[in-house]
N, CA, C and O atoms as a printed pandas DataFrame, in Angstrom:
     atom_number atom_name residue_name chain_id  residue_number  x_coord  y_coord  z_coord
0              1         N          MET        A               1   66.406   66.866   30.727
1              2        CA          MET        A               1   66.667   68.445   29.789
2              3         C          MET        A               1   67.921   66.915   29.334
3              4         O          MET        A               1   68.329   65.866   29.833
4              5         N          THR        A               2   68.108   67.923   27.810
5              6        CA          THR        A               2   69.208   67.171   27.444
6              7         C          THR        A               2   70.310   67.776   27.142
7              8         O          THR        A               2   70.191   68.998   27.230
8              9         N          ILE        A               3   71.800   67.259   26.675
9             10        CA          ILE        A               3   72.660   68.186   27.018
10            11         C          ILE        A               3   72.954   69.910   26.049
11            12         O          ILE        A               3   73.169   71.122   26.063
12            13         N          THR        A               4   72.844   69.317   25.708
13            14        CA          THR        A               4   72.676   71.018   24.483
14            15         C          THR        A               4   71.597   72.048   25.347
15            16         O          THR        A               4   71.961   73.162   25.724
16            17         N          ALA        A               5   70.340   71.556   25.579
17            18        CA          ALA        A               5   69.607   72.400   26.346
18            19         C          ALA        A               5   70.850   72.443   27.742
19            20         O          ALA        A               5   70.852   73.514   28.348
20            21         N          LYS        A               6   71.419   71.838   28.027
21            22        CA          LYS        A               6   71.512   72.487   28.986
22            23         C          LYS        A               6   73.106   72.888   28.838
23            24         O          LYS        A               6   73.793   72.457   29.764
24            25         N          ILE        A               7   73.472   73.279   28.314
25            26        CA          ILE        A               7   74.479   73.969   27.860
26            27         C          ILE        A               7   73.710   75.607   27.179
27            28         O          ILE        A               7   74.019   76.711   27.629
28            29         N          LYS        A               8   73.034   75.459   26.420
29            30        CA          LYS        A               8   72.035   76.895   25.666
30            31         C          LYS        A               8   71.782   77.501   27.638
31            32         O          LYS        A               8   72.134   78.592   28.085
32            33         N          LYS        A               9   70.951   76.131   28.579
33            34        CA          LYS        A               9   70.593   77.019   29.936
34            35         C          LYS        A               9   71.523   77.987   30.406
35            36         O          LYS        A               9   71.336   79.173   30.676
36            37         N          GLY        A              10   72.936   77.039   30.481
37            38        CA          GLY        A              10   74.069   77.897   31.472
38            39         C          GLY        A              10   75.014   78.978   30.637
39            40         O          GLY        A              10   75.703   79.831   31.197
40            41         N          LEU        A              11   74.899   78.738   28.772
41            42        CA          LEU        A              11   75.112   80.373   28.155
42            43         C          LEU        A              11   74.335   80.886   28.349
43            44         O          LEU        A              11   74.765   81.999   28.653
44            45         N          ALA        A              12   72.552   80.891   28.449
45            46        CA          ALA        A              12   72.446   81.791   28.392
46            47         C          ALA        A              12   72.348   82.637   30.233
47            48         O          ALA        A              12   72.218   83.836   30.481
48            49         N          ALA        A              13   72.436   81.796   30.945
49            50        CA          ALA        A              13   72.886   82.481   32.316
50            51         C          ALA        A              13   74.121   83.650   31.872
51            52         O          ALA        A              13   73.992   84.874   31.896
52            53         N          PHE        A              14   75.158   82.981   31.525
53            54        CA          PHE        A              14   76.442   83.595   31.565
54            55         C          PHE        A              14   76.355   85.148   30.621
55            56         O          PHE        A              14   77.277   85.957   30.524
56            57         N          THR        A              15   75.037   85.263   30.016
57            58        CA          THR        A              15   75.881   85.853   29.244
58            59         C          THR        A              15   73.946   87.114   29.005
59            60         O          THR        A              15   73.912   88.338   28.875
60            61         N          GLY        A              16   73.219   86.532   29.026
61            62        CA          GLY        A              16   71.803   86.733   29.413
62            63         C          GLY        A              16   71.378   86.985   27.686
63            64         O          GLY        A              16   71.135   88.163   27.422
64            65         N          ILE        A              17   71.306   86.324   26.902
65            66        CA          ILE        A              17   71.253   85.752   25.536
66            67         C          ILE        A              17   70.164   84.029   25.353
67            68         O          ILE        A              17   70.343   82.824   25.534
68            69         N          GLU        A              18   69.772   84.355   25.192
69            70        CA          GLU        A              18   68.778   83.397   25.278
70            71         C          GLU        A              18   69.495   82.273   23.657
71            72         O          GLU        A              18   69.796   83.064   22.764
72            73         N          MET        A              19   69.689   81.197   23.346
73            74        CA          MET        A              19   70.594   81.098   21.903
74            75         C          MET        A              19   69.552   80.609   21.126
75            76         O          MET        A              19   69.047   79.831   21.936
76            77         N          HIS        A              20   69.102   80.551   20.453
77            78        CA          HIS        A              20   68.433   79.681   18.840
78            79         C          HIS        A              20   68.914   78.567   18.316
79            80         O          HIS        A              20   70.111   78.321   18.461
80            81         N          ASP        A              21   68.272   77.895   17.778
81            82        CA          ASP        A              21   69.204   77.344   16.673
82            83         C          ASP        A              21   69.795   77.940   15.405
83            84         O          ASP        A              21   70.685   77.351   14.792
84            85         N          GLU        A              22   69.187   79.378   14.925
85            86        CA          GLU        A              22   70.427   79.385   14.196
86            87         C          GLU        A              22   71.074   80.851   14.859
87            88         O          GLU        A              22   70.887   82.035   14.582
88            89         N          HIS        A              23   72.084   80.016   16.056
89            90        CA          HIS        A              23   73.148   81.039   16.383
90            91         C          HIS        A              23   74.039   79.663   16.673
91            92         O          HIS        A              23   75.207   79.786   17.043
92            93         N          LEU        A              24   73.599   78.691   16.539
93            94        CA          LEU        A              24   74.320   77.584   16.101
94            95         C          LEU        A              24   75.525   77.527   15.196
95            96         O          LEU        A              24   75.126   77.975   14.121
96            97         N          VAL        A              25   76.243   77.344   15.135
97            98        CA          VAL        A              25   77.407   77.591   14.248
98            99         C          VAL        A              25   78.351   76.197   13.735
99           100         O          VAL        A              25   79.025   75.512   14.505
100          101         N          PRO        A              26   78.232   75.996   12.414
101          102        CA          PRO        A              26   78.447   74.086   12.159
102          103         C          PRO        A              26   79.650   74.436   11.860
103          104         O          PRO        A              26   80.105   75.579   11.872
104          105         N          GLU        A              27   80.398   73.069   11.477
105          106        CA          GLU        A              27   82.205   73.337   12.075
106          107         C          GLU        A              27   82.090   73.250   10.229
107          108         O          GLU        A              27   81.694   72.260    9.613
108          109         N          LEU        A              28   82.651   74.852    9.469
109          110        CA          LEU        A              28   83.594   74.590    8.184
110          111         C          LEU        A              28   85.252   75.009    8.249
111          112         O          LEU        A              28   86.033   75.562    9.023
112          113         N          GLU        A              29   85.248   74.263    6.691
113          114        CA          GLU        A              29   86.758   73.748    6.468
114          115         C          GLU        A              29   87.216   75.212    7.021
115          116         O          GLU        A              29   86.439   76.163    6.944
116          117         N          ALA        A              30   88.607   75.349    7.620
117          118        CA          ALA        A              30   88.950   77.163    7.674
118          119         C          ALA        A              30   89.208   77.349    5.908
119          120         O          ALA        A              30   88.535   78.307    5.529
120          121         N          ALA        A              31   89.816   76.846    5.003
121          122        CA          ALA        A              31   90.063   76.813    3.531
122          123         C          ALA        A              31   89.220   77.403    2.842
123          124         O          ALA        A              31   89.399   78.188    1.911
124          125         N          GLU        A              32   87.586   76.752    3.635
125          126        CA          GLU        A              32   86.171   76.537    2.685
126          127         C          GLU        A              32   85.884   79.287    2.744
127          128         O          GLU        A              32   86.160   80.256    2.037
128          129         N          HIS        A              33   85.125   78.930    4.275
129          130        CA          HIS        A              33   84.742   79.958    4.662
130          131         C          HIS        A              33   86.039   80.620    5.028
131          132         O          HIS        A              33   87.214   80.261    5.110
132          133         N          LYS        A              34   85.150   82.077    5.276
133          134        CA          LYS        A              34   85.199   83.284    5.799
134          135         C          LYS        A              34   83.886   84.531    5.973
135          136         O          LYS        A              34   83.015   85.027    5.260
136          137         N          CYS        A              35   84.446   84.665    7.560
137          138        CA          CYS        A              35   83.022   85.634    7.222
138          139         C          CYS        A              35   82.371   85.878    6.975
139          140         O          CYS        A              35   82.466   85.421    5.836
140          141         N          GLU        A              36   81.025   86.573    6.995
141          142        CA          GLU        A              36   80.709   88.577    6.043
142          143         C          GLU        A              36   80.187   88.585    6.830
143          144         O          GLU        A              36   79.632   87.698    7.478
144          145         N          SER        A              37   80.273   89.684    6.935
145          146        CA          SER        A              37   78.981   89.878    7.838
146          147         C          SER        A              37   77.544   90.518    7.449
147          148         O          SER        A              37   76.555   90.957    8.035
148          149         N          SER        A              38   77.930   90.350    6.322
149          150        CA          SER        A              38   76.145   91.048    5.515
150          151         C          SER        A              38   75.624   89.449    5.425
151          152         O          SER        A              38   74.703   89.106    4.683
152          153         N          CYS        A              39   76.201   88.731    6.110
153          154        CA          CYS        A              39   75.676   86.937    6.251
154          155         C          CYS        A              39   75.655   86.574    7.565
155          156         O          CYS        A              39   75.711   85.439    8.039
156          157         N          CYS        A              40   75.588   87.411    8.002
157          158        CA          CYS        A              40   76.126   86.930   10.234
158          159         C          CYS        A              40   75.385   88.126   10.805
159          160         O          CYS        A              40   75.683   89.316   10.699
160          161         N          PRO        A              41   74.265   87.517   11.490
161          162        CA          PRO        A              41   74.263   88.714   12.942
162          163         C          PRO        A              41   75.097   88.791   13.792
163          164         O          PRO        A              41   74.757   89.128   14.926
164          165         N          SER        A              42   77.060   88.366   13.349
165          166        CA          SER        A              42   78.026   88.825   14.619
166          167         C          SER        A              42   78.678   90.241   14.260
167          168         O          SER        A              42   78.562   90.697   13.123
168          169         N          HIS        A              43   79.013   90.572   14.751
169          170        CA          HIS        A              43   80.196   91.465   14.826
170          171         C          HIS        A              43   81.057   91.700   16.019
171          172         O          HIS        A              43   80.743   91.686   17.210
172          173         N          PRO        A              44   82.928   92.058   15.095
173          174        CA          PRO        A              44   84.239   91.896   15.934
174          175         C          PRO        A              44   84.041   92.541   17.356
175          176         O          PRO        A              44   83.265   93.407   17.760
176          177         N          VAL        A              45   85.056   91.779   17.984
177          178        CA          VAL        A              45   85.039   92.197   19.238
178          179         C          VAL        A              45   85.140   93.677   19.539
179          180         O          VAL        A              45   84.955   94.265   20.605
180          181         N          THR        A              46   85.511   94.187   18.226
181          182        CA          THR        A              46   86.252   95.660   18.361
182          183         C          THR        A              46   85.108   96.738   18.516
183          184         O          THR        A              46   85.108   97.886   18.959
184          185         N          GLU        A              47   84.091   95.887   17.955
185          186        CA          GLU        A              47   82.506   97.111   18.608
186          187         C          GLU        A              47   82.568   96.538   19.008
187          188         O          GLU        A              47   82.689   95.774   18.050
188          189         N          MET        A              48   82.633   95.835   19.922
189          190        CA          MET        A              48   81.362   95.393   21.990
190          191         C          MET        A              48   81.985   96.947   22.783
191          192         O          MET        A              48   82.975   97.599   22.450
192          193         N          ALA        A              49   81.393   97.110   23.468
193          194        CA          ALA        A              49   81.140   97.846   24.597
194          195         C          ALA        A              49   81.764   97.563   26.127
195          196         O          ALA        A              49   80.981   96.900   26.808
196          197         N          VAL        A              50   82.767   97.854   26.679
197          198        CA          VAL        A              50   83.178   96.884   27.864
198          199         C          VAL        A              50   81.423   96.378   28.826
199          200         O          VAL        A              50   80.267   96.788   28.934
200          201         N          GLY        A              51   81.862   95.825   29.066
201          202        CA          GLY        A              51   80.883   95.209   30.097
202          203         C          GLY        A              51   80.099   94.046   29.631
203          204         O          GLY        A              51   79.588   93.282   30.450
204          205         N          ASP        A              52   79.928   93.800   27.806
205          206        CA          ASP        A              52   78.789   93.466   27.078
206          207         C          ASP        A              52   79.419   92.172   26.874
207          208         O          ASP        A              52   80.619   92.005   26.656
208          209         N          ALA        A              53   78.428   91.163   26.968
209          210        CA          ALA        A              53   79.005   89.995   26.643
210          211         C          ALA        A              53   78.139   89.177   25.561
211          212         O          ALA        A              53   76.921   89.356   25.556
212          213         N          GLY        A              54   78.672   88.366   24.729
213          214        CA          GLY        A              54   77.953   87.505   23.741
214          215         C          GLY        A              54   78.183   85.837   23.594
215          216         O          GLY        A              54   78.413   85.169   24.602
216          217         N          ILE        A              55   78.094   85.172   22.152
217          218        CA          ILE        A              55   79.397   83.873   21.906
218          219         C          ILE        A              55   79.670   84.204   20.586
219          220         O          ILE        A              55   79.150   84.637   19.558
220          221         N          VAL        A              56   81.093   83.666   21.235
221          222        CA          VAL        A              56   82.253   83.617   19.512
222          223         C          VAL        A              56   81.461   82.361   18.721
223          224         O          VAL        A              56   81.301   81.155   18.910
224          225         N          SER        A              57   80.974   83.586   17.498
225          226        CA          SER        A              57   80.387   82.919   16.825
226          227         C          SER        A              57   81.163   82.234   14.941
227          228         O          SER        A              57   80.889   81.332   14.149
228          229         N          CYS        A              58   82.322   83.512   15.057
229          230        CA          CYS        A              58   83.533   82.050   14.515
230          231         C          CYS        A              58   84.421   83.194   14.243
231          232         O          CYS        A              58   84.217   84.269   14.806
232          233         N          LEU        A              59   85.581   83.000   13.255
233          234        CA          LEU        A              59   86.744   84.454   13.515
234          235         C          LEU        A              59   86.476   84.174   11.720
235          236         O          LEU        A              59   86.191   83.256   10.951
236          237         N          THR        A              60   86.824   85.818   11.705
237          238        CA          THR        A              60   86.008   86.280   11.037
238          239         C          THR        A              60   87.551   85.993    9.564
239          240         O          THR        A              60   87.598   87.043    8.923
240          241         N          ASP        A              61   88.555   85.029    9.042
241          242        CA          ASP        A              61   89.158   84.716    8.693
242          243         C          ASP        A              61   90.099   83.683    8.848
243          244         O          ASP        A              61   91.222   83.773    8.352
244          245         N          PRO        A              62   89.598   82.367    9.727
245          246        CA          PRO        A              62   90.626   81.430    9.591
246          247         C          PRO        A              62   91.225   80.941    9.537
247          248         O          PRO        A              62   91.653   80.175   10.401
248          249         N          GLY        A              63   91.597   81.116    8.462
249          250        CA          GLY        A              63   93.102   80.795    7.979
250          251         C          GLY        A              63   94.439   81.424    8.107
251          252         O          GLY        A              63   95.595   81.088    7.849
252          253         N          HIS        A              64   93.597   82.899    8.809
253          254        CA          HIS        A              64   94.779   83.260    8.906
254          255         C          HIS        A              64   96.357   82.550    9.977
255          256         O          HIS        A              64   96.187   81.487   10.573
256          257         N          PRO        A              65   97.480   83.139   10.057
257          258        CA          PRO        A              65   98.027   82.329   11.215
258          259         C          PRO        A              65   97.569   82.604   12.689
259          260         O          PRO        A              65   97.244   82.164   13.792
260          261         N          ARG        A              66   97.750   83.467   12.016
261          262        CA          ARG        A              66   96.929   84.939   14.086
262          263         C          ARG        A              66   95.394   83.987   14.451
263          264         O          ARG        A              66   94.876   84.051   15.566
264          265         N          ALA        A              67   95.065   83.503   13.810
265          266        CA          ALA        A              67   93.678   82.712   13.853
266          267         C          ALA        A              67   94.395   81.424   14.967
267          268         O          ALA        A              67   93.651   81.142   15.906
268          269         N          ALA        A              68   95.127   81.008   14.940
269          270        CA          ALA        A              68   94.988   79.765   14.945
270          271         C          ALA        A              68   95.484   80.006   16.761
271          272         O          ALA        A              68   94.883   79.401   17.648
272          273         N          ARG        A              69   96.670   80.992   17.071
273          274        CA          ARG        A              69   97.212   81.749   17.838
274          275         C          ARG        A              69   95.775   81.256   19.018
275          276         O          ARG        A              69   95.746   80.502   19.991
276          277         N          LEU        A              70   94.602   82.196   18.267
277          278        CA          LEU        A              70   93.311   82.415   19.108
278          279         C          LEU        A              70   92.269   81.129   19.717
279          280         O          LEU        A              70   91.531   81.075   20.701
280          281         N          ALA        A              71   92.629   80.063   18.535
281          282        CA          ALA        A              71   92.151   79.193   18.707
282          283         C          ALA        A              71   93.266   78.328   20.071
283          284         O          ALA        A              71   92.665   78.021   21.101
284          285         N          ALA        A              72   93.926   78.183   20.040
285          286        CA          ALA        A              72   94.427   77.972   21.045
286          287         C          ALA        A              72   95.084   78.624   22.539
287          288         O          ALA        A              72   96.167   78.609   23.124
288          289         N          LEU        A              73   94.073   79.045   22.689
289          290        CA          LEU        A              73   94.150   80.072   23.805
290          291         C          LEU        A              73   92.488   80.190   23.948
291          292         O          LEU        A              73   91.945   81.133   24.523
292          293         N          GLY        A              74   91.532   78.707   23.123
293          294        CA          GLY        A              74   90.700   78.714   23.510
294          295         C          GLY        A              74   89.030   79.957   23.025
295          296         O          GLY        A              74   87.878   79.707   23.378
296          297         N          VAL        A              75   89.399   80.999   22.315
297          298        CA          VAL        A              75   89.183   81.577   21.452
298          299         C          VAL        A              75   87.913   80.627   20.088
299          300         O          VAL        A              75   87.872   80.639   18.858
300          301         N          LEU        A              76   87.319   80.132   20.848
301          302        CA          LEU        A              76   86.556   79.155   19.555
302          303         C          LEU        A              76   85.092   79.271   19.819
303          304         O          LEU        A              76   84.460   79.377   20.870
304          305         N          PRO        A              77   84.645   79.208   18.259
305          306        CA          PRO        A              77   82.986   79.150   18.402
306          307         C          PRO        A              77   81.924   78.376   19.183
307          308         O          PRO        A              77   81.858   77.149   19.257
308          309         N          GLY        A              78   80.916   79.458   19.883
309          310        CA          GLY        A              78   80.285   78.521   20.822
310          311         C          GLY        A              78   80.736   79.125   22.193
311          312         O          GLY        A              78   79.893   79.015   23.083
312          313         N          VAL        A              79   81.948   79.763   22.541
313          314        CA          VAL        A              79   82.572   79.931   23.777
314          315         C          VAL        A              79   82.024   81.263   24.708
315          316         O          VAL        A              79   82.808   82.212   24.722
316          317         N          PRO        A              80   80.862   81.412   25.421
317          318        CA          PRO        A              80   81.270   83.264   25.934
318          319         C          PRO        A              80   81.897   84.076   26.440
319          320         O          PRO        A              80   82.401   83.806   27.530
320          321         N          LEU        A              81   82.005   84.746   26.135
321          322        CA          LEU        A              81   82.790   86.154   25.958
322          323         C          LEU        A              81   82.309   87.163   26.423
323          324         O          LEU        A              81   81.251   87.601   25.970
324          325         N          ARG        A              82   83.022   87.826   27.521
325          326        CA          ARG        A              82   82.666   89.043   28.379
326          327         C          ARG        A              82   83.078   90.144   27.759
327          328         O          ARG        A              82   82.541   89.618   26.784
328          329         N          LEU        A              83   83.664   91.554   27.192
329          330        CA          LEU        A              83   84.934   92.060   26.686
330          331         C          LEU        A              83   85.476   93.691   28.547
331          332         O          LEU        A              83   85.048   94.795   28.885
332          333         N          VAL        A              84   86.165   93.062   28.873
333          334        CA          VAL        A              84   86.734   93.078   30.154
334          335         C          VAL        A              84   87.104   95.197   30.181
335          336         O          VAL        A              84   86.727   96.141   30.875
336          337         N          GLN        A              85   87.702   95.071   29.400
337          338        CA          GLN        A              85   88.834   96.440   28.543
338          339         C          GLN        A              85   89.142   96.394   26.905
339          340         O          GLN        A              85   89.244   95.586   25.982
340          341         N          THR        A              86   89.211   97.696   27.161
341          342        CA          THR        A              86   89.158   98.138   25.513
342          343         C          THR        A              86   90.987   98.803   25.396
343          344         O          THR        A              86   91.446   98.949   24.263
344          345         N          TYR        A              87   91.793   99.117   26.512
345          346        CA          TYR        A              87   92.965   99.876   26.261
346          347         C          TYR        A              87   93.597  100.242   26.946
347          348         O          TYR        A              87   93.148  101.070   27.739
348          349         N          PRO        A              88   94.419  100.004   26.997
349          350        CA          PRO        A              88   95.749  100.253   26.143
350          351         C          PRO        A              88   95.063   98.645   25.251
351          352         O          PRO        A              88   94.117   98.864   24.493
352          353         N          ALA        A              89   95.518   97.231   25.363
353          354        CA          ALA        A              89   94.494   96.486   25.279
354          355         C          ALA        A              89   93.759   95.386   24.951
355          356         O          ALA        A              89   94.370   94.414   25.396
356          357         N          PHE        A              90   92.719   95.025   24.379
357          358        CA          PHE        A              90   91.440   94.173   24.041
358          359         C          PHE        A              90   91.727   93.149   25.511
359          360         O          PHE        A              90   92.956   93.091   25.539
360          361         N          VAL        A              91   91.187   92.313   26.747
361          362        CA          VAL        A              91   90.612   92.535   27.424
362          363         C          VAL        A              91   89.770   91.728   27.634
363          364         O          VAL        A              91   88.859   92.283   28.248
364          365         N          VAL        A              92   89.338   89.567   27.271
365          366        CA          VAL        A              92   88.107   89.956   27.300
366          367         C          VAL        A              92   88.226   88.035   28.388
367          368         O          VAL        A              92   88.809   87.054   27.926
368          369         N          LYS        A              93   87.612   88.057   29.569
369          370        CA          LYS        A              93   87.030   86.986   29.811
370          371         C          LYS        A              93   86.034   85.574   29.065
371          372         O          LYS        A              93   84.830   85.610   28.812
372          373         N          LEU        A              94   87.094   84.281   28.820
373          374        CA          LEU        A              94   86.537   83.135   28.804
374          375         C          LEU        A              94   86.705   82.249   30.219
375          376         O          LEU        A              94   87.584   82.203   31.080
376          377         N          GLY        A              95   85.576   81.652   30.048
377          378        CA          GLY        A              95   85.475   81.393   31.157
378          379         C          GLY        A              95   86.279   81.972   32.639
379          380         O          GLY        A              95   85.576   82.785   33.238
380          381         N          PHE        A              96   87.625   81.679   33.306
381          382        CA          PHE        A              96   87.492   81.861   34.467
382          383         C          PHE        A              96   88.792   82.265   34.009
383          384         O          PHE        A              96   89.409   82.797   34.932
384          385         N          ALA        A              97   89.544   82.210   32.777
385          386        CA          ALA        A              97   90.507   83.162   32.056
386          387         C          ALA        A              97   90.534   84.997   31.748
387          388         O          ALA        A              97   89.603   85.786   31.590
388          389         N          GLU        A              98   91.398   85.113   31.753
389          390        CA          GLU        A              98   91.388   86.346   31.195
390          391         C          GLU        A              98   92.121   86.537   29.900
391          392         O          GLU        A              98   92.942   85.622   29.832
392          393         N          LEU        A              99   92.197   87.273   28.889
393          394        CA          LEU        A              99   92.948   87.278   27.730
394          395         C          LEU        A              99   92.609   88.596   26.532
395          396         O          LEU        A              99   91.775   89.022   25.733
396          397         N          ALA        A             100   94.529   88.922   27.373
397          398        CA          ALA        A             100   94.031   90.280   26.671
398          399         C          ALA        A             100   95.612   90.691   25.524
399          400         O          ALA        A             100   96.820   90.770   25.748
400          401         N          ILE        A             101   94.655   90.876   24.178
401          402        CA          ILE        A             101   94.550   90.321   22.842
402          403         C          ILE        A             101   94.709   92.255   21.975
403          404         O          ILE        A             101   94.074   93.296   22.144
404          405         N          ASP        A             102   95.961   91.838   21.028
405          406        CA          ASP        A             102   96.075   92.874   20.128
406          407         C          ASP        A             102   94.403   93.248   19.445
407          408         O          ASP        A             102   93.396   92.589   19.186
408          409         N          ALA        A             103   94.964   95.179   19.316
409          410        CA          ALA        A             103   93.037   94.849   18.222
410          411         C          ALA        A             103   93.481   94.006   16.541
411          412         O          ALA        A             103   92.889   92.972   16.234
412          413         N          ASP        A             104   94.227   94.430   15.887
413          414        CA          ASP        A             104   94.379   93.116   15.370
414          415         C          ASP        A             104   93.607   91.366   14.943
415          416         O          ASP        A             104   93.127   90.691   14.033
416          417         N          LEU        A             105   94.013   91.377   16.586
417          418        CA          LEU        A             105   93.591   90.188   17.327
418          419         C          LEU        A             105   92.299   90.037   17.524
419          420         O          LEU        A             105   91.665   89.107   17.026
420          421         N          ALA        A             106   91.605   91.265   18.541
421          422        CA          ALA        A             106   90.509   91.542   18.455
422          423         C          ALA        A             106   89.304   91.604   17.121
423          424         O          ALA        A             106   88.096   91.397   17.238
424          425         N          ARG        A             107   90.094   91.970   15.804
425          426        CA          ARG        A             107   88.729   92.280   14.583
426          427         C          ARG        A             107   88.727   90.907   14.569
427          428         O          ARG        A             107   87.591   90.480   14.776
428          429         N          LEU        A             108   89.882   89.693   14.342
429          430        CA          LEU        A             108   89.706   88.606   14.073
430          431         C          LEU        A             108   88.722   87.957   14.300
431          432         O          LEU        A             108   88.575   86.941   13.621
432          433         N          VAL        A             109   87.622   88.317   15.396
433          434        CA          VAL        A             109   87.090   87.261   16.447
434          435         C          VAL        A             109   85.620   87.795   15.877
435          436         O          VAL        A             109   85.338   88.981   15.702
436          437         N          ARG        A             110   84.464   86.290   15.545
437          438        CA          ARG        A             110   83.013   87.552   15.726
438          439         C          ARG        A             110   82.267   87.634   17.073
439          440         O          ARG        A             110   83.177   87.786   17.889
440          441         N          VAL        A             111   81.564   87.623   17.475
441          442        CA          VAL        A             111   80.502   87.429   18.408
442          443         C          VAL        A             111   79.764   87.887   18.739
443          444         O          VAL        A             111   79.669   89.094   18.963
444          445         N          ILE        A             112   78.747   86.806   18.925
445          446        CA          ILE        A             112   77.159   87.294   18.722
446          447         C          ILE        A             112   76.511   87.915   20.027
447          448         O          ILE        A             112   76.658   87.101   20.939
448          449         N          THR        A             113   75.799   89.136   20.493
449          450        CA          THR        A             113   75.650   89.934   21.409
450          451         C          THR        A             113   73.717   89.795   21.519
451          452         O          THR        A             113   73.010   89.821   20.512
452          453         N          GLY        A             114   73.433   89.723   22.258
453          454        CA          GLY        A             114   71.926   90.234   22.165
454          455         C          GLY        A             114   71.298   91.772   21.590
455          456         O          GLY        A             114   70.105   92.070   21.644
456          457         N          LYS        A             115   72.343   92.619   21.060
457          458        CA          LYS        A             115   71.939   94.140   20.634
458          459         C          LYS        A             115   72.026   93.903   19.053
459          460         O          LYS        A             115   71.788   94.828   18.276
């Protein structure tokens, strides 16, 4: 089994979503890329329900100054994410870490779920 297959299997076990090649997100230059929901099967964290899990597909505006903070905290494309709570702040679980972010930051994070 290849490393990629092992990663896909592990992500599927964590999220309950079987990963296919069309879910893989290519690396793009931040200046060239802004996610457009019409061309992407993902949606913002703010539209998830508590307990939902998915894979971070991209940041809506990677050039946004606050997007760099998210990246520094580990919110990157391909990372499994589970929504723990939505009020008073959005709390997401990334691996063994839980991260509390405000609604503005949560809107920047786009996730592919099984829905």
